[in-house]
gemmi code that builds the backbone of each chain (N, CA, C; Angstrom):
import gemmi

chains = {
    "A": [
        ("UNK", (23.375, 52.219, -24.231), (24.512, 51.142, -24.251), (23.548, 49.489, -24.220)),
        ("UNK", (23.369, 48.764, -24.896), (22.813, 47.491, -24.903), (23.276, 46.763, -23.790)),
        ("UNK", (22.450, 45.300, -23.898), (23.421, 44.254, -22.892), (24.102, 43.968, -23.564)),
        ("UNK", (25.431, 43.355, -23.065), (26.327, 42.382, -24.520), (25.684, 41.155, -24.444)),
        ("UNK", (24.707, 40.615, -25.180), (24.060, 39.327, -25.281), (25.522, 38.305, -25.720)),
        ("UNK", (26.326, 38.517, -26.749), (27.020, 37.361, -27.366), (27.278, 37.099, -26.173)),
        ("UNK", (28.104, 37.807, -24.602), (28.862, 37.121, -24.024), (28.141, 36.024, -22.891)),
        ("UNK", (26.891, 36.228, -22.867), (25.407, 35.359, -22.013), (25.423, 34.620, -23.006)),
        ("UNK", (25.730, 34.395, -24.025), (25.014, 33.040, -24.898), (25.955, 31.839, -24.322)),
        ("UNK", (26.752, 31.208, -23.999), (27.171, 29.988, -23.473), (26.525, 30.140, -22.110)),
        ("UNK", (26.726, 30.973, -21.431), (25.584, 31.062, -19.993), (24.637, 30.181, -20.558)),
        ("UNK", (23.331, 30.648, -21.395), (22.307, 30.440, -22.218), (22.229, 29.275, -22.386)),
        ("UNK", (23.636, 28.586, -23.330), (23.685, 27.309, -23.759), (23.361, 26.283, -22.775)),
        ("UNK", (24.355, 26.470, -21.165), (24.469, 25.993, -20.267), (23.435, 25.373, -19.977)),
        ("UNK", (22.711, 26.432, -19.846), (21.170, 26.678, -18.996), (20.032, 25.805, -19.738)),
        ("UNK", (20.413, 25.832, -20.815), (19.380, 25.215, -21.757), (19.710, 23.141, -21.811)),
        ("UNK", (21.165, 23.331, -21.431), (21.398, 21.925, -21.455), (20.992, 20.756, -20.227)),
        ("UNK", (21.416, 21.995, -19.162), (20.924, 21.125, -17.896), (19.358, 21.173, -17.630)),
        ("UNK", (18.473, 22.288, -18.233), (17.361, 22.071, -18.472), (17.082, 20.745, -19.072)),
        ("UNK", (17.634, 20.674, -20.507), (16.692, 19.834, -21.085), (17.442, 18.165, -20.001)),
        ("UNK", (18.197, 18.219, -19.804), (18.939, 16.837, -18.964), (17.835, 16.404, -17.794)),
        ("UNK", (17.596, 17.772, -17.169), (16.368, 17.598, -16.078), (15.531, 17.151, -16.281)),
        ("UNK", (14.836, 17.731, -17.207), (13.697, 17.735, -17.742), (13.338, 16.016, -18.363)),
        ("UNK", (14.316, 15.587, -18.928), (14.174, 14.576, -19.601), (14.191, 13.545, -18.419)),
        ("UNK", (15.276, 13.527, -17.837), (15.413, 12.335, -16.606), (13.922, 12.573, -15.978)),
        ("UNK", (13.849, 13.654, -15.580), (12.474, 13.520, -14.988), (10.891, 13.014, -15.762)),
        ("UNK", (10.744, 13.284, -17.042), (10.236, 12.991, -17.869), (10.222, 11.306, -17.611)),
        ("UNK", (11.502, 10.636, -17.901), (11.814, 9.601, -17.668), (11.178, 8.566, -16.112)),
        ("UNK", (11.186, 9.318, -15.042), (11.022, 9.205, -13.863), (9.615, 8.690, -13.895)),
        ("UNK", (8.882, 9.836, -14.698), (7.468, 10.132, -14.583), (6.841, 8.981, -15.309)),
        ("UNK", (7.116, 8.544, -16.782), (7.247, 7.259, -17.408), (7.345, 6.076, -16.628)),
        ("UNK", (8.393, 6.032, -16.199), (8.675, 4.732, -15.130), (7.884, 4.375, -14.120)),
        ("UNK", (7.805, 4.943, -13.615), (6.675, 5.003, -12.503), (4.914, 4.973, -12.898)),
        ("UNK", (4.931, 4.958, -14.165), (3.339, 4.666, -14.888), (2.273, 6.434, -14.197)),
        ("UNK", (3.262, 7.060, -14.623), (2.156, 8.354, -14.513), (2.181, 9.005, -12.943)),
        ("UNK", (3.014, 8.305, -12.185), (2.655, 8.632, -10.501), (4.058, 9.563, -10.233)),
        ("UNK", (3.823, 9.962, -9.011), (4.905, 10.471, -8.468), (6.159, 9.222, -7.760)),
        ("UNK", (7.549, 9.515, -7.851), (8.126, 7.778, -7.204), (8.368, 7.604, -5.860)),
        ("UNK", (8.429, 6.516, -5.586), (8.472, 5.856, -4.676), (9.808, 5.999, -3.644)),
        ("UNK", (9.884, 5.751, -2.433), (11.117, 4.798, -1.661), (10.507, 3.952, -0.661)),
        ("UNK", (11.773, 3.422, -0.381), (10.945, 2.481, 0.654), (9.685, 1.460, 0.260)),
        ("UNK", (10.237, 0.422, -0.696), (9.328, -0.290, -1.228), (9.234, -1.610, -0.651)),
        ("UNK", (7.973, -2.083, 0.275), (7.798, -3.466, 0.970), (7.993, -4.259, 0.487)),
        ("UNK", (7.420, -5.904, 1.320), (7.195, -7.116, 0.309), (5.649, -6.366, 0.140)),
        ("UNK", (4.820, -5.434, 0.644), (3.659, -5.464, 0.376), (3.468, -4.670, -0.771)),
        ("UNK", (4.959, -4.240, -1.209), (4.564, -3.061, -2.542), (4.791, -3.908, -3.607)),
        ("UNK", (5.650, -4.961, -2.799), (6.453, -5.872, -4.403), (5.433, -6.927, -4.745)),
        ("UNK", (4.065, -7.252, -4.176), (2.886, -8.425, -4.458), (2.224, -7.171, -5.225)),
        ("UNK", (2.118, -6.425, -5.421), (1.519, -5.549, -6.785), (1.838, -6.003, -8.067)),
        ("UNK", (3.394, -5.926, -7.954), (3.700, -6.542, -9.249), (2.805, -8.313, -9.454)),
        ("UNK", (3.013, -8.962, -8.710), (2.087, -10.097, -8.146), (0.707, -10.055, -8.883)),
        ("UNK", (-0.122, -9.007, -8.223), (-1.262, -8.960, -8.840), (-1.778, -8.239, -9.956)),
        ("UNK", (-0.865, -7.022, -10.243), (-1.452, -6.204, -11.514), (-0.601, -6.652, -12.560)),
        ("UNK", (0.775, -6.638, -12.649), (1.776, -6.793, -13.343), (2.823, -5.610, -13.566)),
        ("UNK", (2.181, -5.069, -12.900), (3.338, -3.493, -13.092), (3.524, -3.083, -11.295)),
        ("UNK", (4.424, -2.821, -11.215), (4.807, -2.204, -9.838), (3.889, -1.233, -9.169)),
        ("UNK", (3.710, -0.669, -9.901), (3.127, 0.469, -9.118), (1.156, 0.517, -9.829)),
        ("UNK", (1.233, -0.853, -10.268), (-0.342, -0.719, -10.465), (-1.394, -1.209, -9.149)),
        ("UNK", (-2.223, -0.478, -8.796), (-3.313, -0.889, -8.343), (-4.449, -0.771, -8.347)),
        ("UNK", (-5.086, -2.206, -7.519), (-6.701, -2.478, -7.937), (-7.315, -2.458, -6.395)),
        ("UNK", (-8.522, -2.029, -6.565), (-9.011, -2.343, -4.887), (-10.197, -3.343, -5.599)),
        ("UNK", (-10.110, -4.339, -5.786), (-10.976, -5.407, -6.096), (-10.630, -6.198, -4.708)),
        ("UNK", (-12.026, -6.511, -3.769), (-11.595, -7.748, -2.433), (-11.250, -8.661, -2.704)),
        ("UNK", (-11.287, -9.929, -3.805), (-10.780, -10.883, -4.185), (-9.928, -11.171, -5.075)),
        ("UNK", (-8.718, -12.029, -5.070), (-7.257, -11.913, -6.149), (-8.030, -12.586, -7.089)),
        ("UNK", (-7.248, -12.461, -8.384), (-7.547, -13.538, -9.587), (-7.178, -14.447, -9.536)),
        ("UNK", (-8.102, -15.482, -9.929), (-7.303, -17.093, -10.129), (-6.158, -17.442, -9.902)),
        ("UNK", (-5.093, -17.010, -10.647), (-3.767, -17.387, -10.757), (-3.011, -17.295, -9.769)),
        ("UNK", (-3.353, -15.999, -8.643), (-2.903, -15.288, -7.816), (-2.271, -16.119, -7.098)),
        ("UNK", (-3.075, -16.981, -6.213), (-2.354, -18.474, -5.128), (-1.105, -18.721, -5.779)),
        ("UNK", (-1.067, -18.882, -6.369), (0.080, -19.668, -7.175), (0.970, -19.252, -7.442)),
        ("UNK", (1.191, -17.983, -7.976), (2.108, -17.139, -8.901), (3.265, -16.147, -7.993)),
        ("UNK", (3.854, -17.118, -6.396), (4.372, -16.707, -5.786), (5.783, -17.306, -5.963)),
        ("UNK", (7.196, -16.411, -6.520), (7.975, -17.406, -7.091), (9.062, -17.413, -5.613)),
        ("UNK", (9.715, -18.462, -5.650), (10.741, -18.938, -5.042), (11.880, -18.578, -5.686)),
        ("UNK", (12.642, -18.081, -4.547), (13.963, -17.626, -5.206), (15.107, -19.095, -4.557)),
        ("UNK", (15.579, -19.765, -5.736), (16.742, -20.553, -5.923), (18.300, -20.067, -5.607)),
        ("UNK", (18.857, -20.592, -4.615), (20.090, -20.031, -4.024), (21.056, -21.629, -4.337)),
        ("UNK", (21.673, -21.838, -4.858), (22.768, -22.664, -4.735), (23.794, -22.590, -3.419)),
        ("UNK", (24.041, -23.712, -3.001), (24.718, -23.783, -1.498), (26.255, -23.879, -2.005)),
        ("UNK", (26.946, -22.520, -1.514), (28.245, -22.228, -1.510), (29.053, -22.492, 0.010)),
        ("UNK", (28.626, -23.404, 0.815), (29.413, -23.603, 2.077), (29.122, -25.045, 2.037)),
    ],
    "B": [
        ("UNK", (11.950, -16.398, 11.305), (12.871, -17.207, 10.764), (14.227, -16.567, 10.605)),
        ("UNK", (15.340, -17.720, 10.798), (16.492, -17.053, 11.556), (17.610, -16.744, 10.052)),
        ("UNK", (16.576, -17.818, 9.300), (17.753, -17.443, 7.709), (17.337, -16.655, 7.095)),
        ("UNK", (18.405, -16.227, 6.551), (18.546, -14.512, 5.913), (17.562, -14.990, 4.418)),
        ("UNK", (17.230, -13.858, 4.098), (16.200, -13.913, 2.704), (17.362, -14.365, 1.552)),
        ("UNK", (16.211, -14.962, 0.628), (17.588, -15.339, -0.609), (18.177, -14.383, -1.205)),
        ("UNK", (19.423, -13.910, -2.049), (19.600, -12.923, -2.622), (20.152, -13.091, -3.787)),
        ("UNK", (21.128, -14.785, -3.723), (21.655, -15.007, -4.879), (21.764, -15.633, -5.735)),
        ("UNK", (20.306, -15.415, -6.158), (19.900, -16.670, -7.182), (19.721, -15.949, -8.450)),
        ("UNK", (20.223, -17.070, -9.237), (19.777, -16.513, -10.774), (18.162, -17.425, -11.288)),
        ("UNK", (18.339, -18.343, -10.542), (16.968, -18.965, -11.033), (15.318, -18.396, -10.014)),
        ("UNK", (14.373, -18.697, -10.395), (12.983, -18.619, -9.986), (12.144, -19.835, -10.502)),
        ("UNK", (11.475, -20.508, -8.915), (10.572, -21.707, -9.080), (9.573, -21.168, -8.645)),
        ("UNK", (8.844, -21.322, -9.650), (7.149, -20.991, -9.567), (6.339, -21.820, -9.684)),
        ("UNK", (5.827, -22.624, -8.105), (5.589, -24.130, -7.777), (3.947, -23.862, -7.807)),
        ("UNK", (3.207, -24.522, -8.941), (2.081, -24.370, -9.276), (1.010, -25.310, -8.937)),
        ("UNK", (1.812, -26.207, -8.139), (0.756, -27.247, -6.899), (-0.321, -26.087, -6.184)),
        ("UNK", (-1.525, -26.807, -6.310), (-2.487, -26.296, -5.218), (-2.662, -26.688, -4.455)),
        ("UNK", (-2.919, -26.169, -3.014), (-3.334, -27.113, -2.272), (-4.160, -28.379, -1.817)),
        ("UNK", (-3.788, -29.172, -1.078), (-5.055, -30.077, -1.212), (-5.929, -30.229, -0.866)),
        ("UNK", (-7.391, -30.671, -1.875), (-8.391, -30.529, -1.438), (-9.127, -30.719, -0.272)),
        ("UNK", (-8.635, -31.579, 0.532), (-9.170, -31.458, 2.182), (-8.986, -30.054, 2.911)),
        ("UNK", (-8.387, -28.779, 2.086), (-8.199, -27.651, 3.032), (-8.990, -26.900, 2.709)),
        ("UNK", (-10.126, -25.920, 3.499), (-11.079, -25.369, 2.859), (-10.559, -24.094, 1.674)),
        ("UNK", (-11.501, -23.975, 1.079), (-10.284, -22.931, 0.181), (-10.848, -21.582, 0.133)),
        ("UNK", (-9.833, -20.635, 0.179), (-10.928, -19.122, 0.464), (-9.395, -18.407, -0.611)),
        ("UNK", (-10.631, -17.209, -0.768), (-9.983, -16.206, -1.705), (-9.175, -15.332, -1.632)),
        ("UNK", (-8.103, -15.051, -1.758), (-6.662, -14.405, -1.312), (-7.561, -12.808, -1.683)),
        ("UNK", (-7.023, -11.788, -0.633), (-7.290, -10.657, -0.459), (-6.450, -10.095, -1.945)),
        ("UNK", (-7.960, -9.651, -3.140), (-7.343, -8.962, -3.860), (-6.680, -7.204, -3.956)),
        ("UNK", (-6.582, -6.765, -2.725), (-6.475, -5.533, -2.845), (-5.062, -5.327, -3.065)),
        ("UNK", (-4.499, -4.134, -3.246), (-3.110, -4.011, -3.544), (-2.624, -2.889, -2.725)),
        ("UNK", (-1.696, -2.409, -2.026), (-1.093, -1.944, -1.723), (-1.640, -0.384, -0.927)),
        ("UNK", (-2.167, 0.440, -1.713), (-2.581, 1.843, -1.621), (-4.229, 1.265, -0.921)),
        ("UNK", (-4.986, 0.546, -1.808), (-6.469, 0.424, -1.227), (-6.015, -0.530, 0.185)),
        ("UNK", (-5.270, -1.421, 0.410), (-4.807, -1.629, 1.615), (-4.758, -0.786, 2.323)),
        ("UNK", (-3.556, -0.041, 2.306), (-3.143, 1.008, 3.403), (-4.480, 1.861, 3.517)),
        ("UNK", (-5.238, 1.949, 2.981), (-6.321, 3.370, 2.950), (-7.554, 2.633, 3.854)),
        ("UNK", (-7.947, 0.844, 3.753), (-8.657, 0.523, 4.185), (-8.555, -0.107, 5.615)),
        ("UNK", (-7.110, 0.103, 6.026), (-6.621, -0.888, 7.097), (-7.161, -0.643, 8.549)),
        ("UNK", (-7.068, 0.812, 8.450), (-7.920, 0.655, 10.061), (-9.041, 0.748, 9.968)),
        ("UNK", (-10.112, 0.141, 8.664), (-11.477, -0.204, 9.382), (-11.633, -1.748, 8.795)),
        ("UNK", (-10.629, -2.010, 8.110), (-10.251, -3.830, 8.709), (-9.916, -4.167, 9.954)),
        ("UNK", (-8.945, -3.554, 10.778), (-8.731, -3.190, 12.106), (-9.990, -3.177, 12.865)),
        ("UNK", (-10.823, -2.612, 12.555), (-11.963, -2.256, 13.483), (-12.715, -3.316, 13.758)),
        ("UNK", (-13.139, -3.614, 12.104), (-14.360, -4.741, 12.423), (-13.716, -6.365, 12.160)),
        ("UNK", (-12.236, -6.237, 12.202), (-11.538, -7.981, 12.178), (-10.913, -8.064, 13.464)),
        ("UNK", (-10.801, -7.285, 14.731), (-9.912, -7.243, 15.413), (-9.843, -9.227, 15.916)),
        ("UNK", (-10.711, -9.424, 16.469), (-10.790, -10.692, 17.594), (-10.069, -11.478, 16.613)),
        ("UNK", (-10.475, -11.692, 14.940), (-9.917, -12.319, 14.259), (-8.557, -12.405, 13.815)),
        ("UNK", (-7.779, -10.794, 13.712), (-6.482, -10.629, 14.021), (-5.777, -11.387, 14.773)),
        ("UNK", (-6.342, -11.124, 16.048), (-5.561, -11.509, 17.395), (-5.569, -12.722, 17.813)),
        ("UNK", (-6.881, -13.255, 17.025), (-6.233, -14.815, 17.280), (-5.452, -15.134, 16.713)),
        ("UNK", (-5.245, -14.907, 15.387), (-4.275, -15.224, 14.209), (-2.852, -15.000, 14.959)),
        ("UNK", (-2.861, -14.343, 15.765), (-1.440, -13.367, 15.888), (-1.176, -14.345, 17.406)),
        ("UNK", (-2.140, -14.085, 17.892), (-1.984, -15.313, 19.309), (-1.298, -16.710, 18.761)),
        ("UNK", (-1.827, -17.361, 17.827), (-1.655, -18.655, 17.386), (-0.100, -18.446, 16.923)),
        ("UNK", (0.032, -17.362, 15.922), (1.150, -17.421, 15.487), (2.493, -17.301, 16.469)),
        ("UNK", (2.158, -16.918, 17.582), (3.255, -16.215, 18.467), (3.195, -17.569, 19.307)),
        ("UNK", (2.821, -18.742, 19.367), (2.522, -19.335, 20.844), (2.966, -20.780, 19.744)),
        ("UNK", (2.937, -20.710, 18.530), (3.317, -21.940, 17.125), (4.627, -22.284, 17.656)),
        ("UNK", (5.830, -21.567, 17.468), (7.084, -21.295, 17.775), (7.573, -21.946, 16.545)),
        ("UNK", (7.430, -20.997, 15.679), (7.740, -21.204, 14.198), (6.843, -22.228, 13.326)),
        ("UNK", (6.407, -22.896, 13.615), (4.655, -23.449, 12.939), (3.905, -22.872, 12.446)),
        ("UNK", (3.883, -21.581, 12.446), (3.010, -21.230, 12.650), (2.344, -20.798, 11.175)),
        ("UNK", (3.162, -21.339, 10.050), (2.764, -20.989, 8.670), (1.605, -22.382, 8.527)),
        ("UNK", (1.721, -23.622, 9.473), (1.115, -24.578, 9.157), (0.377, -25.034, 9.889)),
        ("UNK", (0.063, -24.129, 10.977), (-0.421, -24.794, 12.556), (-1.922, -23.753, 12.089)),
        ("UNK", (-1.561, -22.758, 11.827), (-2.664, -21.529, 12.040), (-3.305, -21.206, 10.432)),
        ("UNK", (-3.404, -22.493, 9.837), (-4.102, -21.780, 8.725), (-5.612, -21.545, 8.713)),
        ("UNK", (-6.353, -22.149, 10.004), (-7.787, -21.942, 9.883), (-7.761, -20.415, 10.369)),
        ("UNK", (-7.085, -20.157, 11.656), (-6.743, -18.646, 11.817), (-6.773, -17.561, 10.616)),
        ("UNK", (-5.685, -17.797, 9.881), (-5.492, -17.379, 8.601), (-6.817, -17.185, 7.932)),
        ("UNK", (-7.522, -18.185, 7.424), (-8.546, -18.490, 6.488), (-9.468, -17.570, 7.384)),
        ("UNK", (-9.930, -17.181, 8.639), (-10.607, -16.159, 9.173), (-9.970, -14.769, 8.715)),
        ("UNK", (-9.220, -14.338, 9.067), (-9.114, -13.315, 8.701), (-8.547, -12.802, 7.127)),
        ("UNK", (-8.456, -13.596, 6.222), (-8.408, -13.203, 5.271), (-9.963, -13.102, 4.578)),
        ("UNK", (-10.885, -13.845, 4.808), (-12.637, -13.705, 4.518), (-12.745, -12.579, 5.268)),
        ("UNK", (-12.056, -12.065, 6.423), (-12.919, -11.025, 7.165), (-12.576, -9.588, 6.354)),
        ("UNK", (-11.071, -9.799, 6.047), (-10.403, -8.649, 5.525), (-11.314, -8.263, 3.754)),
        ("UNK", (-11.461, -9.167, 3.035), (-12.163, -9.409, 1.588), (-13.436, -8.905, 2.614)),
        ("UNK", (-14.052, -9.170, 3.250), (-15.546, -8.872, 3.000), (-15.883, -6.950, 3.905)),
        ("UNK", (-14.434, -6.870, 4.869), (-14.676, -5.053, 5.025), (-14.401, -4.134, 3.319)),
        ("UNK", (-13.705, -4.539, 2.371), (-13.398, -4.039, 1.140), (-14.637, -4.387, 0.428)),
        ("UNK", (-15.559, -5.533, 0.497), (-16.351, -5.746, -0.703), (-17.161, -4.711, 0.110)),
        ("UNK", (-17.576, -4.252, 1.068), (-18.760, -3.387, 1.610), (-18.073, -1.745, 1.675)),
        ("UNK", (-16.760, -1.881, 1.463), (-16.604, -0.448, 1.373), (-16.512, -0.206, -0.489)),
        ("UNK", (-16.026, -0.904, -1.005), (-16.256, -0.824, -2.445), (-18.234, -0.369, -2.643)),
        ("UNK", (-18.891, -1.243, -2.285), (-20.223, -1.068, -2.438), (-21.035, 0.080, -2.039)),
        ("UNK", (-20.245, 0.681, -0.947), (-20.809, 1.808, -0.513), (-20.084, 3.646, -0.648)),
        ("UNK", (-18.941, 3.496, -0.440), (-17.920, 4.534, -0.132), (-16.840, 4.277, -1.735)),
        ("UNK", (-17.167, 4.198, -2.559), (-16.215, 3.432, -3.598), (-15.461, 4.936, -4.295)),
        ("UNK", (-16.377, 5.708, -4.370), (-15.642, 7.254, -4.981), (-14.513, 8.125, -3.983)),
        ("UNK", (-14.946, 8.124, -2.437), (-14.043, 8.967, -1.561), (-12.642, 7.801, -1.591)),
        ("UNK", (-13.216, 6.719, -1.326), (-11.975, 5.638, -1.143), (-11.380, 5.530, -2.709)),
        ("UNK", (-11.217, 5.655, -3.892), (-10.524, 5.609, -4.504), (-9.698, 6.666, -4.860)),
        ("UNK", (-10.307, 7.767, -4.151), (-9.673, 9.381, -4.229), (-8.667, 9.291, -3.258)),
        ("UNK", (-9.111, 8.813, -2.128), (-8.323, 8.655, -0.987), (-6.918, 7.623, -1.221)),
        ("UNK", (-6.945, 6.523, -1.796), (-5.689, 5.615, -2.130), (-5.321, 6.131, -3.245)),
        ("UNK", (-5.953, 6.938, -4.323), (-5.256, 7.653, -5.354), (-3.766, 8.372, -4.910)),
        ("UNK", (-4.629, 9.680, -3.557), (-3.844, 10.367, -3.034), (-2.675, 9.645, -2.687)),
        ("UNK", (-3.129, 8.813, -1.528), (-1.602, 7.634, -1.241), (-0.871, 7.121, -2.217)),
        ("UNK", (-1.361, 6.717, -3.334), (-0.165, 6.244, -4.226), (0.914, 7.468, -4.540)),
        ("UNK", (0.620, 8.221, -4.573), (1.040, 9.804, -4.951), (1.948, 10.038, -4.600)),
        ("UNK", (1.301, 10.217, -2.983), (2.258, 10.203, -1.413), (3.147, 9.415, -0.979)),
        ("UNK", (3.547, 7.972, -1.953), (4.617, 7.308, -1.363), (3.924, 6.967, 0.096)),
        ("UNK", (2.698, 6.403, 0.135), (1.818, 5.517, 1.357), (1.698, 6.369, 2.520)),
        ("UNK", (2.207, 8.093, 2.176), (2.156, 8.583, 3.589), (0.459, 9.099, 4.084)),
        ("UNK", (0.233, 8.502, 5.457), (-1.564, 8.781, 5.261), (-1.518, 10.264, 5.746)),
        ("UNK", (-0.205, 11.206, 6.372), (-0.409, 12.376, 7.093), (-0.521, 13.528, 5.950)),
        ("UNK", (-0.396, 12.837, 4.886), (-0.128, 14.222, 3.380), (-1.477, 13.822, 2.568)),
        ("UNK", (-2.315, 12.568, 2.863), (-3.978, 12.575, 2.715), (-5.058, 13.162, 2.983)),
        ("UNK", (-4.958, 14.028, 4.587), (-5.731, 13.941, 5.427), (-7.130, 14.152, 4.707)),
        ("UNK", (-6.721, 15.230, 3.863), (-8.016, 16.076, 3.348), (-8.966, 14.804, 2.698)),
        ("UNK", (-8.376, 14.287, 2.040), (-9.157, 12.708, 1.382), (-9.687, 11.835, 1.936)),
        ("UNK", (-9.065, 11.900, 3.376), (-9.139, 10.661, 4.468), (-10.363, 10.950, 5.068)),
        ("UNK", (-10.808, 12.489, 5.255), (-12.111, 12.914, 6.347), (-13.343, 12.322, 5.912)),
        ("UNK", (-13.444, 12.830, 4.347), (-15.036, 12.469, 3.950), (-14.703, 10.761, 3.716)),
        ("UNK", (-13.790, 9.937, 3.618), (-14.049, 8.702, 3.293), (-13.965, 8.153, 5.150)),
        ("UNK", (-13.590, 8.652, 6.284), (-13.904, 8.137, 7.332), (-15.489, 8.260, 7.472)),
        ("UNK", (-15.917, 9.513, 7.266), (-17.245, 9.875, 7.598), (-18.208, 9.285, 6.665)),
        ("UNK", (-17.953, 8.566, 5.262), (-19.209, 8.120, 4.655), (-18.843, 6.133, 5.781)),
        ("UNK", (-17.699, 6.053, 5.695), (-18.017, 4.493, 6.256), (-18.364, 4.764, 7.562)),
        ("UNK", (-18.226, 5.723, 8.045), (-18.768, 5.659, 9.729), (-20.359, 5.597, 9.610)),
        ("UNK", (-20.780, 6.661, 8.369), (-22.273, 6.484, 7.892), (-22.675, 5.316, 7.911)),
        ("UNK", (-22.046, 4.741, 6.790), (-22.640, 3.002, 6.361), (-22.574, 2.140, 6.529)),
        ("UNK", (-20.947, 1.971, 7.732), (-20.603, 0.701, 7.848), (-20.173, 0.686, 9.256)),
        ("UNK", (-20.693, 1.868, 9.779), (-20.405, 1.679, 11.413), (-18.883, 1.409, 11.485)),
        ("UNK", (-18.039, 1.693, 10.856), (-16.800, 1.492, 11.685), (-15.907, 2.586, 11.392)),
        ("UNK", (-15.384, 2.747, 13.302), (-14.536, 3.696, 13.299), (-13.194, 3.552, 13.146)),
        ("UNK", (-12.053, 5.090, 12.492), (-10.879, 4.333, 12.767), (-10.624, 5.073, 14.173)),
        ("UNK", (-9.509, 4.425, 14.891), (-9.204, 4.487, 15.986), (-7.870, 4.332, 16.161)),
        ("UNK", (-6.787, 5.118, 16.303), (-5.451, 4.960, 16.554), (-4.898, 4.209, 17.602)),
        ("UNK", (-4.499, 2.790, 17.754), (-4.554, 2.340, 18.887), (-3.699, 2.916, 19.794)),
        ("UNK", (-3.031, 3.109, 21.177), (-2.168, 3.643, 21.964), (-1.795, 5.144, 21.950)),
        ("UNK", (-3.077, 6.046, 21.536), (-2.997, 7.692, 21.865), (-2.947, 7.585, 22.738)),
        ("UNK", (-2.696, 8.148, 23.440), (-2.938, 8.876, 25.094), (-4.355, 9.697, 25.363)),
        ("UNK", (-4.740, 9.175, 26.404), (-6.497, 9.398, 26.437), (-6.597, 11.001, 26.555)),
        ("UNK", (-5.456, 11.758, 26.949), (-5.836, 12.948, 26.568), (-5.367, 13.847, 25.685)),
        ("UNK", (-5.167, 13.198, 24.460), (-4.829, 13.485, 23.720), (-5.337, 13.554, 22.232)),
        ("UNK", (-5.590, 14.344, 21.190), (-6.798, 14.068, 20.097), (-5.648, 13.386, 19.648)),
        ("UNK", (-6.455, 12.455, 18.858), (-5.868, 12.038, 17.010), (-5.538, 11.953, 15.968)),
        ("UNK", (-4.068, 11.768, 15.781), (-3.098, 12.627, 14.869), (-4.326, 12.939, 13.516)),
        ("UNK", (-5.892, 11.971, 13.148), (-6.005, 11.887, 11.938), (-7.000, 13.247, 12.330)),
        ("UNK", (-7.186, 13.422, 13.460), (-8.372, 14.093, 13.473), (-8.025, 15.428, 13.858)),
        ("UNK", (-7.028, 15.570, 13.951), (-6.317, 16.933, 14.044), (-6.381, 18.329, 13.069)),
        ("UNK", (-6.442, 19.893, 12.698), (-7.203, 20.143, 12.095), (-6.031, 20.676, 11.270)),
        ("UNK", (-4.761, 20.363, 12.281), (-3.525, 21.105, 11.246), (-2.499, 20.019, 11.038)),
        ("UNK", (-2.072, 19.397, 9.809), (-1.084, 18.910, 9.695), (0.203, 18.946, 9.551)),
        ("UNK", (1.158, 19.140, 10.442), (2.217, 20.194, 10.308), (3.224, 19.433, 9.450)),
        ("UNK", (3.136, 18.159, 9.184), (4.426, 17.363, 8.120), (3.392, 17.310, 6.748)),
        ("UNK", (2.648, 17.716, 6.373), (2.094, 17.501, 5.582), (2.559, 18.312, 4.081)),
        ("UNK", (2.368, 18.106, 2.863), (2.922, 19.048, 1.825), (2.362, 20.511, 2.056)),
        ("UNK", (2.547, 21.844, 1.979), (1.779, 22.745, 2.101), (0.486, 22.936, 1.286)),
        ("UNK", (0.155, 22.261, 0.631), (-0.941, 22.179, -0.652), (-1.826, 21.326, -0.054)),
        ("UNK", (-1.107, 20.563, 1.004), (-1.943, 19.582, 1.430), (-2.421, 19.913, 2.807)),
        ("UNK", (-1.667, 20.712, 3.659), (-1.730, 20.655, 4.796), (-2.836, 21.087, 5.306)),
        ("UNK", (-4.255, 20.978, 4.495), (-5.392, 21.690, 5.054), (-5.907, 21.881, 6.363)),
        ("UNK", (-6.904, 22.582, 6.115), (-7.405, 23.004, 7.728), (-9.228, 22.456, 7.248)),
        ("UNK", (-9.186, 21.431, 8.552), (-10.264, 20.877, 8.020), (-11.884, 22.041, 8.499)),
        ("UNK", (-12.568, 21.211, 8.021), (-13.648, 22.330, 8.097), (-14.624, 21.458, 8.643)),
        ("UNK", (-14.158, 21.197, 9.733), (-14.960, 20.984, 10.989), (-15.260, 19.534, 10.255)),
        ("UNK", (-14.831, 18.602, 10.084), (-15.712, 17.461, 9.860), (-15.889, 16.312, 10.727)),
    ],
}
model = gemmi.Model(1)
for chain_id, residues in chains.items():
    chain = gemmi.Chain(chain_id)
    for i, (resn, *xyz) in enumerate(residues, 1):
        res = gemmi.Residue()
        res.name, res.seqid = resn, gemmi.SeqId(i, " ")
        for name, pos in zip(("N", "CA", "C"), xyz):
            atom = gemmi.Atom()
            atom.name, atom.element = name, gemmi.Element(name[0])
            atom.pos, atom.b_iso = gemmi.Position(*pos), 0.0
            res.add_atom(atom)
        chain.add_residue(res)
    model.add_chain(chain)
structure = gemmi.Structure()
structure.add_model(model)
structure.setup_entities()
């Protein structure tokens, strides 16, 4: 007597859907992080990488910065509300 | 600074006015966070007097540290850039391997000890800089020299081959 596979088909469909969603989200996260694993606790030194290389996860190991780096630090301008 | 960081901004101002010409020019350090993290203890080993001077100046300046301590700051920048130049010249492969590992592991140094041991050896041989963790009690082994890293990922918690 064989396995009643028709009854297990819905479970298979649900498993496949979850798998596709999880795999797709994981691939998106991989692409968003430039091919690396994701990071937490990003601090000011890590945000400086975006000014240096253009990407938040871009890294360089040259000793001196490219010429425009000293002047590309943004000032956030808030308007006063009190 | 007691003021909070600005958060409610819609606009960003980028001021491209350079510093006046009577201030000596120094090139900023061009390494991003992972190479800096990797080279941090070597920068500390070579540049400790300059770093201590700068921190002392900032502490004593009572809020005017950004303006008054530029001379010490230039020395710090130049020293750090010199350490990075030397490491790039002598130990580039081990350095790259280490900081690429750090970048994949959320800048956690304990995950990347296996790449760190060859880098420490190479820097010690060529540049005579040794990584010392300040504040380690005298009778305890330094954390980065321990054979077994208990917090690392299992595939990285390697056993040192006596390096």
